TORMARBA-841524 format. One record per atom (N, C-alpha, C): x, y, z; residue number from 0. Coordinates in steps of 0.2 Angstrom, whole numbers. Each point is the difference from the previous one (the first is absolute). Last residue first. Layout:
<recs>
{rec {X,Y,Z},NUM}
...
</recs>
This chain:
<recs>
{rec {156,-156,159},291}
{rec {-2,-7,3},291}
{rec {5,-5,-2},291}
{rec {-1,24,-7},290}
{rec {5,-2,6},290}
{rec {-2,-7,3},290}
{rec {-12,10,-18},289}
{rec {7,0,-3},289}
{rec {5,-2,6},289}
{rec {-25,3,0},288}
{rec {3,-7,0},288}
{rec {7,0,-2},288}
{rec {-14,20,0},287}
{rec {-1,-3,7},287}
{rec {4,-7,0},287}
{rec {0,12,-20},286}
{rec {3,4,5},286}
{rec {0,-4,6},286}
{rec {-13,-9,-17},285}
{rec {8,0,-2},285}
{rec {4,3,6},285}
{rec {-23,3,0},284}
{rec {1,-7,2},284}
{rec {8,-1,-1},284}
{rec {-9,21,-7},283}
{rec {0,-1,7},283}
{rec {2,-7,3},283}
{rec {-3,4,-23},282}
{rec {6,4,2},282}
{rec {1,-1,8},282}
{rec {-20,-8,-11},281}
{rec {6,-4,-1},281}
{rec {6,3,2},281}
{rec {-19,12,3},280}
{rec {0,-6,4},280}
{rec {6,-4,-1},280}
{rec {-4,18,-14},279}
{rec {2,2,6},279}
{rec {1,-5,5},279}
{rec {-9,-5,-21},278}
{rec {7,1,0},278}
{rec {3,2,6},278}
{rec {-23,-2,-2},277}
{rec {3,-6,1},277}
{rec {7,0,-1},277}
{rec {-12,20,-3},276}
{rec {0,-2,7},276}
{rec {3,-7,1},276}
{rec {-2,9,-22},275}
{rec {5,3,4},275}
{rec {0,-2,7},275}
{rec {-17,-8,-14},274}
{rec {6,-3,-1},274}
{rec {6,3,4},274}
{rec {-26,2,8},273}
{rec {4,2,-5},273}
{rec {7,-3,-1},273}
{rec {-25,-9,7},272}
{rec {6,1,3},272}
{rec {5,3,-5},272}
{rec {-24,-8,-2},271}
{rec {1,7,2},271}
{rec {7,1,3},271}
{rec {-7,-22,-7},270}
{rec {-1,4,-6},270}
{rec {1,8,2},270}
{rec {13,-16,16},269}
{rec {-7,0,-2},269}
{rec {0,4,-7},269}
{rec {23,-13,9},268}
{rec {-5,4,2},268}
{rec {-7,0,-4},268}
{rec {28,-11,7},267}
{rec {-6,1,-5},267}
{rec {-5,4,3},267}
{rec {26,-13,3},266}
{rec {-4,6,2},266}
{rec {-5,1,-5},266}
{rec {18,-20,11},265}
{rec {-4,2,-5},265}
{rec {-5,6,2},265}
{rec {24,-13,9},264}
{rec {-6,4,1},264}
{rec {-3,2,-6},264}
{rec {20,-18,11},263}
{rec {-3,3,-5},263}
{rec {-6,3,2},263}
{rec {15,-10,15},262}
{rec {4,0,-5},262}
{rec {-3,4,-6},262}
{rec {-1,-1,29},261}
{rec {-4,0,-7},261}
{rec {5,1,-6},261}
{rec {4,2,25},260}
{rec {0,-7,-3},260}
{rec {-4,-1,-6},260}
{rec {-7,22,11},259}
{rec {6,-5,3},259}
{rec {-1,-7,-2},259}
{rec {-14,20,-4},258}
{rec {3,-3,-6},258}
{rec {6,-4,3},258}
{rec {-15,14,13},257}
{rec {-5,-4,-4},257}
{rec {4,-4,-5},257}
{rec {11,15,15},256}
{rec {-2,-6,3},256}
{rec {-4,-4,-5},256}
{rec {7,22,-5},255}
{rec {5,-5,-2},255}
{rec {-2,-7,3},255}
{rec {-20,18,-6},254}
{rec {6,-1,5},254}
{rec {4,-5,-2},254}
{rec {-22,17,-10},253}
{rec {4,-6,0},253}
{rec {6,1,5},253}
{rec {-18,16,-6},252}
{rec {-2,-6,4},252}
{rec {4,-6,1},252}
{rec {4,21,-14},251}
{rec {0,1,7},251}
{rec {-2,-6,5},251}
{rec {-2,1,-25},250}
{rec {6,-3,3},250}
{rec {1,2,8},250}
{rec {-25,-2,-10},249}
{rec {6,3,-2},249}
{rec {6,-2,3},249}
{rec {-22,-10,3},248}
{rec {-2,6,-4},248}
{rec {6,3,-3},248}
{rec {-3,-27,6},247}
{rec {2,7,3},247}
{rec {-2,5,-5},247}
{rec {-1,-29,7},246}
{rec {-4,6,-4},246}
{rec {3,7,3},246}
{rec {10,-27,-2},245}
{rec {-1,6,4},245}
{rec {-3,5,-4},245}
{rec {4,-29,0},244}
{rec {-2,6,-4},244}
{rec {-1,6,5},244}
{rec {5,-25,2},243}
{rec {5,5,2},243}
{rec {-1,6,-4},243}
{rec {-13,-19,-4},242}
{rec {-2,2,6},242}
{rec {5,6,3},242}
{rec {-6,-9,-26},241}
{rec {6,1,5},241}
{rec {-2,3,6},241}
{rec {-17,-5,-15},240}
{rec {6,-4,-4},240}
{rec {6,0,5},240}
{rec {-19,12,7},239}
{rec {-2,-7,-1},239}
{rec {5,-4,-3},239}
{rec {3,23,2},238}
{rec {1,-3,7},238}
{rec {-2,-8,-1},238}
{rec {-3,14,-19},237}
{rec {7,-1,2},237}
{rec {1,-4,6},237}
{rec {-22,6,-6},236}
{rec {3,-5,-5},236}
{rec {7,-1,1},236}
{rec {-10,17,13},235}
{rec {-3,-7,2},235}
{rec {3,-5,-5},235}
{rec {4,22,-6},234}
{rec {4,-2,6},234}
{rec {-2,-7,2},234}
{rec {-13,10,-16},233}
{rec {7,-3,-3},233}
{rec {4,-2,6},233}
{rec {-21,9,5},232}
{rec {-1,-6,-3},232}
{rec {7,-3,-3},232}
{rec {0,21,11},231}
{rec {-2,-5,5},231}
{rec {-1,-7,-4},231}
{rec {4,20,-13},230}
{rec {6,-2,4},230}
{rec {-2,-6,5},230}
{rec {-17,11,-12},229}
{rec {4,-5,-5},229}
{rec {6,-3,4},229}
{rec {-12,17,10},228}
{rec {-4,-6,0},228}
{rec {3,-5,-4},228}
{rec {11,22,13},227}
{rec {0,-4,-6},227}
{rec {-4,-7,0},227}
{rec {7,18,17},226}
{rec {-7,0,-2},226}
{rec {-1,-4,-7},226}
{rec {21,2,12},225}
{rec {-5,-3,5},225}
{rec {-7,0,-3},225}
{rec {22,0,-16},224}
{rec {-3,4,4},224}
{rec {-6,-4,4},224}
{rec {23,-12,-10},223}
{rec {-7,3,-2},223}
{rec {-3,4,6},223}
{rec {21,-20,-7},222}
{rec {-1,7,1},222}
{rec {-6,3,-2},222}
{rec {13,-24,8},221}
{rec {-5,2,-4},221}
{rec {-1,8,2},221}
{rec {20,-20,2},220}
{rec {-2,7,3},220}
{rec {-5,3,-5},220}
{rec {10,-26,6},219}
{rec {-3,4,-4},219}
{rec {-2,7,3},219}
{rec {19,-22,3},218}
{rec {-5,5,3},218}
{rec {-3,4,-5},218}
{rec {13,-19,-6},217}
{rec {0,-1,7},217}
{rec {-5,4,3},217}
{rec {-3,-5,-26},216}
{rec {4,3,4},216}
{rec {-1,-2,7},216}
{rec {-12,-7,-20},215}
{rec {7,0,-2},215}
{rec {5,3,5},215}
{rec {-25,-2,1},214}
{rec {3,-6,2},214}
{rec {8,0,-2},214}
{rec {-14,18,-6},213}
{rec {1,0,8},213}
{rec {3,-7,2},213}
{rec {-7,4,-23},212}
{rec {6,5,2},212}
{rec {2,-1,7},212}
{rec {-19,-12,-8},211}
{rec {6,-3,-3},211}
{rec {6,4,2},211}
{rec {-21,9,6},210}
{rec {1,-6,4},210}
{rec {7,-3,-2},210}
{rec {-8,19,-12},209}
{rec {4,1,6},209}
{rec {1,-6,5},209}
{rec {-12,-2,-21},208}
{rec {7,2,-1},208}
{rec {4,1,6},208}
{rec {-23,-4,1},207}
{rec {4,-7,-1},207}
{rec {7,2,-1},207}
{rec {-14,19,3},206}
{rec {0,-5,6},206}
{rec {4,-6,-1},206}
{rec {-4,17,-17},205}
{rec {6,1,4},205}
{rec {0,-5,6},205}
{rec {-18,3,-16},204}
{rec {5,-4,-3},204}
{rec {6,0,5},204}
{rec {-19,15,3},203}
{rec {-1,-7,2},203}
{rec {6,-5,-2},203}
{rec {1,23,-7},202}
{rec {0,-1,7},202}
{rec {0,-7,2},202}
{rec {-3,5,-22},201}
{rec {7,3,1},201}
{rec {1,-1,8},201}
{rec {-21,-6,-9},200}
{rec {5,-5,0},200}
{rec {7,2,1},200}
{rec {-25,9,9},199}
{rec {6,2,-4},199}
{rec {5,-5,0},199}
{rec {-26,-4,5},198}
{rec {6,1,3},198}
{rec {6,1,-5},198}
{rec {-25,-5,-2},197}
{rec {3,6,-2},197}
{rec {6,2,3},197}
{rec {-19,-20,-6},196}
{rec {7,0,3},196}
{rec {3,6,-2},196}
{rec {-26,-7,1},195}
{rec {5,4,-4},195}
{rec {6,0,4},195}
{rec {-26,-13,-1},194}
{rec {7,1,3},194}
{rec {5,3,-5},194}
{rec {-29,-4,4},193}
{rec {5,2,-4},193}
{rec {7,1,4},193}
{rec {-26,-13,2},192}
{rec {6,3,3},192}
{rec {5,1,-5},192}
{rec {-22,-11,-2},191}
{rec {0,8,-1},191}
{rec {6,3,4},191}
{rec {-4,-24,-1},190}
{rec {0,2,-7},190}
{rec {0,8,-1},190}
{rec {-2,-10,22},189}
{rec {7,-1,-3},189}
{rec {0,2,-7},189}
{rec {-17,3,20},188}
{rec {-1,1,-7},188}
{rec {7,0,-3},188}
{rec {-1,-2,23},187}
{rec {-6,-4,-2},187}
{rec {-2,0,-7},187}
{rec {25,2,13},186}
{rec {-5,3,-4},186}
{rec {-6,-4,-1},186}
{rec {20,-6,12},185}
{rec {-5,2,4},185}
{rec {-6,3,-4},185}
{rec {21,-8,-10},184}
{rec {-3,-6,5},184}
{rec {-6,3,3},184}
{rec {13,15,-13},183}
{rec {-3,-5,-4},183}
{rec {-4,-6,4},183}
{rec {12,17,12},182}
{rec {-5,3,-4},182}
{rec {-4,-5,-4},182}
{rec {20,-7,10},181}
{rec {-5,0,5},181}
{rec {-7,4,-3},181}
{rec {20,-2,-13},180}
{rec {-3,-7,1},180}
{rec {-5,1,5},180}
{rec {11,20,-5},179}
{rec {-3,-3,-6},179}
{rec {-4,-6,2},179}
{rec {15,8,16},178}
{rec {-7,4,0},178}
{rec {-4,-2,-6},178}
{rec {22,-9,1},177}
{rec {-4,-3,6},177}
{rec {-7,4,0},177}
{rec {16,7,-16},176}
{rec {-3,-7,-2},176}
{rec {-4,-3,6},176}
{rec {11,21,4},175}
{rec {-6,0,-5},175}
{rec {-3,-6,-2},175}
{rec {19,0,14},174}
{rec {-6,2,3},174}
{rec {-6,1,-4},174}
{rec {21,-6,-9},173}
{rec {-2,-5,4},173}
{rec {-7,2,3},173}
{rec {12,16,-12},172}
{rec {-3,-5,-5},172}
{rec {-3,-5,4},172}
{rec {3,25,11},171}
{rec {4,-7,-1},171}
{rec {-4,-5,-5},171}
{rec {-2,28,-2},170}
{rec {-1,-6,4},170}
{rec {3,-6,-1},170}
{rec {0,23,-11},169}
{rec {6,-2,3},169}
{rec {-2,-6,5},169}
{rec {-16,12,-14},168}
{rec {5,-3,-4},168}
{rec {6,-3,3},168}
{rec {-26,0,9},167}
{rec {5,5,0},167}
{rec {6,-3,-4},167}
{rec {-22,-12,-7},166}
{rec {4,1,6},166}
{rec {5,6,-1},166}
{rec {-26,-14,-6},165}
{rec {6,3,-3},165}
{rec {5,2,6},165}
{rec {-27,-13,-6},164}
{rec {6,1,4},164}
{rec {6,2,-4},164}
{rec {-28,-1,0},163}
{rec {6,2,-4},163}
{rec {6,1,4},163}
{rec {-26,-13,2},162}
{rec {6,3,3},162}
{rec {5,2,-5},162}
{rec {-29,-6,5},161}
{rec {6,0,-4},161}
{rec {6,3,3},161}
{rec {-18,-10,17},160}
{rec {-1,5,-5},160}
{rec {7,-1,-4},160}
{rec {-4,-11,20},159}
{rec {-6,-2,-4},159}
{rec {-1,4,-6},159}
{rec {17,3,18},158}
{rec {1,-5,-6},158}
{rec {-6,-3,-3},158}
{rec {9,23,14},157}
{rec {-6,-4,-1},157}
{rec {1,-5,-6},157}
{rec {19,12,17},156}
{rec {-2,-1,-6},156}
{rec {-7,-4,0},156}
{rec {15,4,19},155}
{rec {-3,6,-2},155}
{rec {-4,0,-7},155}
{rec {15,-17,9},154}
{rec {-6,0,4},154}
{rec {-5,6,-2},154}
{rec {23,-3,-7},153}
{rec {-5,-2,-5},153}
{rec {-7,-1,3},153}
{rec {22,4,11},152}
{rec {-4,6,-1},152}
{rec {-6,-1,-5},152}
{rec {17,-17,6},151}
{rec {-6,1,5},151}
{rec {-4,6,-1},151}
{rec {19,-5,-14},150}
{rec {-6,-5,-2},150}
{rec {-5,2,5},150}
{rec {15,21,-3},149}
{rec {2,-8,1},149}
{rec {-7,-4,-1},149}
{rec {1,24,-4},148}
{rec {7,-1,1},148}
{rec {2,-7,1},148}
{rec {-21,15,-12},147}
{rec {2,-5,4},147}
{rec {7,-1,1},147}
{rec {-22,18,-9},146}
{rec {8,-1,1},146}
{rec {1,-6,5},146}
{rec {-21,8,-17},145}
{rec {1,-3,7},145}
{rec {8,-1,0},145}
{rec {-14,20,-15},144}
{rec {3,-7,0},144}
{rec {1,-2,7},144}
{rec {-9,21,-7},143}
{rec {-5,-5,1},143}
{rec {3,-7,0},143}
{rec {9,24,-1},142}
{rec {1,-4,6},142}
{rec {-5,-6,0},142}
{rec {2,16,-19},141}
{rec {-3,3,6},141}
{rec {0,-5,6},141}
{rec {12,-4,-21},140}
{rec {-7,-2,0},140}
{rec {-4,2,7},140}
{rec {23,5,-5},139}
{rec {-3,1,-6},139}
{rec {-7,-2,-1},139}
{rec {13,-2,20},138}
{rec {-3,7,-1},138}
{rec {-2,1,-7},138}
{rec {11,-20,7},137}
{rec {-7,0,3},137}
{rec {-3,7,-2},137}
{rec {22,-2,-6},136}
{rec {-4,-5,-4},136}
{rec {-7,0,3},136}
{rec {16,13,11},135}
{rec {-1,3,-7},135}
{rec {-5,-5,-4},135}
{rec {7,-7,22},134}
{rec {-4,6,0},134}
{rec {-2,3,-6},134}
{rec {16,-17,0},133}
{rec {-7,-3,2},133}
{rec {-5,6,0},133}
{rec {23,6,-2},132}
{rec {-3,-3,-6},132}
{rec {-7,-3,1},132}
{rec {11,9,19},131}
{rec {-1,5,-5},131}
{rec {-3,-3,-7},131}
{rec {-4,-12,24},130}
{rec {6,1,-5},130}
{rec {-2,5,-5},130}
{rec {-16,-8,17},129}
{rec {3,6,1},129}
{rec {7,1,-5},129}
{rec {-7,-24,4},128}
{rec {-5,5,1},128}
{rec {4,7,2},128}
{rec {9,-21,-16},127}
{rec {0,3,7},127}
{rec {-4,6,1},127}
{rec {-7,-20,-18},126}
{rec {5,5,1},126}
{rec {1,2,7},126}
{rec {-17,-13,-19},125}
{rec {5,-2,5},125}
{rec {6,5,0},125}
{rec {-27,3,-7},124}
{rec {7,2,-1},124}
{rec {5,-3,5},124}
{rec {-27,-4,-12},123}
{rec {5,-1,6},123}
{rec {7,1,-2},123}
{rec {-27,7,-8},122}
{rec {7,0,-2},122}
{rec {4,-1,6},122}
{rec {-26,-8,-5},121}
{rec {5,3,4},121}
{rec {7,0,-3},121}
{rec {-29,-2,-10},120}
{rec {6,-3,3},120}
{rec {5,4,4},120}
{rec {-22,3,-14},119}
{rec {0,0,7},119}
{rec {6,-3,4},119}
{rec {-3,4,-25},118}
{rec {-3,-7,3},118}
{rec {-1,0,8},118}
{rec {9,19,-13},117}
{rec {-6,-2,-4},117}
{rec {-3,-6,2},117}
{rec {19,9,11},116}
{rec {-6,4,1},116}
{rec {-6,-2,-4},116}
{rec {22,-10,-3},115}
{rec {-4,-2,6},115}
{rec {-6,4,2},115}
{rec {13,6,-19},114}
{rec {-2,-7,-1},114}
{rec {-4,-2,6},114}
{rec {11,21,1},113}
{rec {-6,0,-5},113}
{rec {-3,-7,-1},113}
{rec {20,1,13},112}
{rec {-6,3,4},112}
{rec {-6,1,-5},112}
{rec {20,-7,-9},111}
{rec {-3,-6,4},111}
{rec {-6,3,4},111}
{rec {12,15,-14},110}
{rec {-4,-5,-4},110}
{rec {-3,-5,5},110}
{rec {14,15,10},109}
{rec {-6,4,-2},109}
{rec {-4,-5,-4},109}
{rec {21,-8,6},108}
{rec {-5,1,6},108}
{rec {-6,3,-2},108}
{rec {17,-1,-16},107}
{rec {-3,-7,1},107}
{rec {-5,1,6},107}
{rec {13,18,-4},106}
{rec {-5,0,-5},106}
{rec {-4,-7,0},106}
{rec {18,4,15},105}
{rec {-5,4,1},105}
{rec {-6,0,-5},105}
{rec {20,-12,-4},104}
{rec {-4,-3,5},104}
{rec {-6,4,2},104}
{rec {16,9,-14},103}
{rec {-4,-5,-4},103}
{rec {-5,-4,5},103}
{rec {15,16,9},102}
{rec {-5,3,-4},102}
{rec {-4,-5,-4},102}
{rec {19,-8,12},101}
{rec {-6,2,4},101}
{rec {-5,3,-3},101}
{rec {19,-5,-13},100}
{rec {-4,-7,3},100}
{rec {-5,2,4},100}
{rec {14,18,-7},99}
{rec {-5,-3,-5},99}
{rec {-4,-6,1},99}
{rec {8,18,19},98}
{rec {3,-5,-4},98}
{rec {-5,-3,-5},98}
{rec {-1,25,8},97}
{rec {-3,-6,2},97}
{rec {4,-6,-4},97}
{rec {4,25,1},96}
{rec {5,-5,0},96}
{rec {-3,-7,2},96}
{rec {-8,27,-8},95}
{rec {-3,-7,2},95}
{rec {6,-5,-1},95}
{rec {-2,27,6},94}
{rec {4,-4,-4},94}
{rec {-2,-7,2},94}
{rec {-14,25,2},93}
{rec {3,-6,3},93}
{rec {4,-4,-5},93}
{rec {-12,26,8},92}
{rec {2,-4,-5},92}
{rec {4,-6,3},92}
{rec {-20,16,11},91}
{rec {7,-2,0},91}
{rec {1,-5,-6},91}
{rec {-21,11,10},90}
{rec {4,4,-6},90}
{rec {7,-2,0},90}
{rec {-18,-8,15},89}
{rec {5,4,3},89}
{rec {4,4,-6},89}
{rec {-17,-16,-6},88}
{rec {-3,5,5},88}
{rec {4,5,2},88}
{rec {9,-18,-12},87}
{rec {-4,4,-4},87}
{rec {-3,6,4},87}
{rec {10,-17,12},86}
{rec {5,4,-3},86}
{rec {-3,5,-5},86}
{rec {-14,-16,11},85}
{rec {2,5,4},85}
{rec {5,5,-3},85}
{rec {-8,-18,-12},84}
{rec {-5,5,1},84}
{rec {2,5,4},84}
{rec {14,-18,-2},83}
{rec {0,4,-6},83}
{rec {-5,5,0},83}
{rec {0,-15,18},82}
{rec {6,4,0},82}
{rec {0,4,-6},82}
{rec {-17,-16,2},81}
{rec {-1,6,4},81}
{rec {6,4,0},81}
{rec {0,-21,-10},80}
{rec {-2,5,-5},80}
{rec {-1,6,4},80}
{rec {19,-16,9},79}
{rec {-7,0,-1},79}
{rec {-3,5,-4},79}
{rec {26,-8,-2},78}
{rec {-4,4,4},78}
{rec {-8,-1,-2},78}
{rec {28,-11,-3},77}
{rec {-6,2,-3},77}
{rec {-4,3,6},77}
{rec {23,-10,0},76}
{rec {-6,-3,3},76}
{rec {-6,2,-3},76}
{rec {21,11,-6},75}
{rec {-1,-7,-3},75}
{rec {-6,-3,2},75}
{rec {-1,26,5},74}
{rec {6,-5,0},74}
{rec {-3,-6,-3},74}
{rec {-5,26,-3},73}
{rec {-4,-6,1},73}
{rec {5,-6,0},73}
{rec {5,28,4},72}
{rec {2,-7,-3},72}
{rec {-5,-5,2},72}
{rec {-2,28,-4},71}
{rec {-1,-6,5},71}
{rec {1,-6,-4},71}
{rec {10,26,-4},70}
{rec {-3,-6,-3},70}
{rec {-1,-5,6},70}
{rec {5,28,-7},69}
{rec {-1,-5,5},69}
{rec {-3,-6,-3},69}
{rec {6,21,-11},68}
{rec {6,-4,1},68}
{rec {-2,-6,5},68}
{rec {-15,18,-5},67}
{rec {1,-3,-6},67}
{rec {6,-5,0},67}
{rec {-15,5,22},66}
{rec {4,4,-4},66}
{rec {2,-4,-7},66}
{rec {-17,-2,22},65}
{rec {1,-3,-7},65}
{rec {4,4,-5},65}
{rec {1,-4,28},64}
{rec {-1,5,-5},64}
{rec {0,-3,-7},64}
{rec {-7,-13,23},63}
{rec {6,1,-5},63}
{rec {-2,5,-5},63}
{rec {-14,-9,18},62}
{rec {4,5,2},62}
{rec {6,2,-4},62}
{rec {-17,-18,-4},61}
{rec {-3,7,0},61}
{rec {4,5,2},61}
{rec {8,-23,1},60}
{rec {-1,3,-7},60}
{rec {-3,7,0},60}
{rec {4,-16,19},59}
{rec {5,6,-1},59}
{rec {-2,3,-7},59}
{rec {-11,-20,7},58}
{rec {-2,5,4},58}
{rec {4,7,-1},58}
{rec {6,-21,-10},57}
{rec {-5,3,-4},57}
{rec {-3,6,4},57}
{rec {25,-6,5},56}
{rec {-5,-4,0},56}
{rec {-6,4,-3},56}
{rec {29,1,-3},55}
{rec {-6,3,3},55}
{rec {-6,-5,0},55}
{rec {29,5,-4},54}
{rec {-5,-5,1},54}
{rec {-6,3,3},54}
{rec {21,11,-16},53}
{rec {-4,0,6},53}
{rec {-5,-6,0},53}
{rec {24,6,-13},52}
{rec {-7,-3,-1},52}
{rec {-3,-1,7},52}
{rec {23,8,-6},51}
{rec {-6,5,-1},51}
{rec {-7,-3,-1},51}
{rec {23,-9,6},50}
{rec {0,2,-7},50}
{rec {-5,5,-1},50}
{rec {1,-11,20},49}
{rec {6,4,0},49}
{rec {1,4,-7},49}
{rec {-17,-16,3},48}
{rec {-2,6,4},48}
{rec {6,5,0},48}
{rec {3,-22,-9},47}
{rec {-4,4,-4},47}
{rec {-2,7,3},47}
{rec {12,-16,13},46}
{rec {4,3,-6},46}
{rec {-3,4,-5},46}
{rec {-12,-11,18},45}
{rec {4,6,2},45}
{rec {5,2,-5},45}
{rec {-13,-18,-5},44}
{rec {-5,5,0},44}
{rec {4,6,3},44}
{rec {11,-20,-1},43}
{rec {-1,3,-7},43}
{rec {-4,6,0},43}
{rec {3,-11,20},42}
{rec {6,2,-1},42}
{rec {0,3,-8},42}
{rec {-19,-11,10},41}
{rec {1,6,3},41}
{rec {7,3,-2},41}
{rec {-17,-16,-13},40}
{rec {6,-1,3},40}
{rec {2,7,2},40}
{rec {-19,-8,-14},39}
{rec {-1,-2,7},39}
{rec {8,-2,3},39}
{rec {-8,19,-19},38}
{rec {2,-7,0},38}
{rec {0,-2,7},38}
{rec {-8,21,-5},37}
{rec {1,-2,-7},37}
{rec {2,-8,-1},37}
{rec {-15,12,20},36}
{rec {7,-2,-1},36}
{rec {0,-3,-7},36}
{rec {-20,17,2},35}
{rec {3,-6,4},35}
{rec {7,-2,-2},35}
{rec {-8,16,-15},34}
{rec {-6,-2,4},34}
{rec {2,-7,3},34}
{rec {17,20,-8},33}
{rec {-2,-7,-1},33}
{rec {-6,-1,4},33}
{rec {11,23,-11},32}
{rec {-3,-3,6},32}
{rec {-2,-7,-2},32}
{rec {17,21,-11},31}
{rec {-3,-7,0},31}
{rec {-3,-2,7},31}
{rec {8,22,-16},30}
{rec {-2,-1,7},30}
{rec {-3,-7,0},30}
{rec {17,7,-21},29}
{rec {-7,-1,3},29}
{rec {0,0,8},29}
{rec {19,0,-17},28}
{rec {-1,6,4},28}
{rec {-7,0,3},28}
{rec {12,-17,-14},27}
{rec {-3,6,-4},27}
{rec {-2,6,4},27}
{rec {9,-20,10},26}
{rec {5,3,-5},26}
{rec {-3,5,-4},26}
{rec {-15,-12,14},25}
{rec {5,5,4},25}
{rec {5,3,-4},25}
{rec {-14,-16,-11},24}
{rec {-4,6,2},24}
{rec {5,5,4},24}
{rec {8,-21,-5},23}
{rec {0,4,-6},23}
{rec {-4,7,1},23}
{rec {2,-17,18},22}
{rec {7,3,-2},22}
{rec {-1,5,-6},22}
{rec {-19,-12,5},21}
{rec {1,4,5},21}
{rec {7,4,-1},21}
{rec {-6,-18,-14},20}
{rec {-4,6,-1},20}
{rec {1,5,5},20}
{rec {11,-20,3},19}
{rec {3,4,-6},19}
{rec {-4,6,-2},19}
{rec {-8,-15,17},18}
{rec {6,4,2},18}
{rec {3,4,-6},18}
{rec {-18,-14,-5},17}
{rec {-3,6,4},17}
{rec {6,4,3},17}
{rec {5,-19,-14},16}
{rec {-4,5,-4},16}
{rec {-2,6,5},16}
{rec {10,-20,10},15}
{rec {5,4,-4},15}
{rec {-3,6,-4},15}
{rec {-15,-15,11},14}
{rec {4,5,5},14}
{rec {5,4,-4},14}
{rec {-12,-17,-12},13}
{rec {-4,6,2},13}
{rec {3,5,5},13}
{rec {12,-20,-7},12}
{rec {-1,4,-6},12}
{rec {-4,6,2},12}
{rec {13,-11,20},11}
{rec {-4,-3,-5},11}
{rec {-1,6,-6},11}
{rec {20,-1,19},10}
{rec {-6,3,-2},10}
{rec {-3,-4,-6},10}
{rec {16,-15,15},9}
{rec {0,7,-1},9}
{rec {-7,2,-4},9}
{rec {15,-24,-2},8}
{rec {-3,4,5},8}
{rec {0,7,-2},8}
{rec {11,-17,-13},7}
{rec {-7,1,-1},7}
{rec {-4,4,5},7}
{rec {23,-7,2},6}
{rec {0,5,-6},6}
{rec {-8,1,-2},6}
{rec {13,-5,24},5}
{rec {-5,-4,-5},5}
{rec {-1,5,-5},5}
{rec {22,1,15},4}
{rec {-6,3,-1},4}
{rec {-4,-4,-5},4}
{rec {22,-8,16},3}
{rec {-3,1,-6},3}
{rec {-7,3,0},3}
{rec {25,-7,14},2}
{rec {-6,3,0},2}
{rec {-3,2,-7},2}
{rec {19,-17,14},1}
{rec {-3,2,-6},1}
{rec {-6,4,1},1}
{rec {24,-2,14},0}
{rec {-7,-1,0},0}
{rec {-3,2,-7},0}
</recs>
């Protein structure tokens, strides 16, 4: 059987930076606390916890002793302004691992809010409600933005006023195009609509790549954490191209029956999927199918 791991799958630039920062701090003997899961993959989070990186929420900050060696890690998704104020209030030092692409988008969100505030308009953010990146984006502007997850959510928007549309970095290009088209169609002041495609191409470009990759194999095993928003989008791309696509969090979910009569298996994953986990999946598949 041919088993192949997609070379373009795995951590994106921002996640690599955040995890590298965490590993670096641990190596220096720091007490490291990550504000939320550093990556939406439970197995990678567990690895980091074993190394000494604890996961906490903002409500836990007040109970952490601000020693010289304590560091709060701000993950790649970024944080709202209120988090930085709370860190200062608690006297805690932090290491900011916000992805540069997200940080740039945060600055754009602030500028968009300034522009819309001057003309009584609305900032519209295409993104998953409650997602850490979206919370961080809207938190730059005191939650004045309107978050939409789909075209139907645009019912919340007042189309008689100017609109500034931007997007969570890991959103689907197809969905963004649909929302953009609907905003322009319904706007009563189209000359006062600003559209900014802020989707990260390192992520978005993977959709077409994975569709092509998925077509090359009898079965696709897509590895990602249940919490991964990006994973849902990329798995959908795989499944569209190859209906025999299976989504798993780890090798324990695999069985020999999945690969009966199969001659080739492709393994791929989300931007939050570590390469070591895809390698474990590969080894498991080879072990399970050795007797078939």
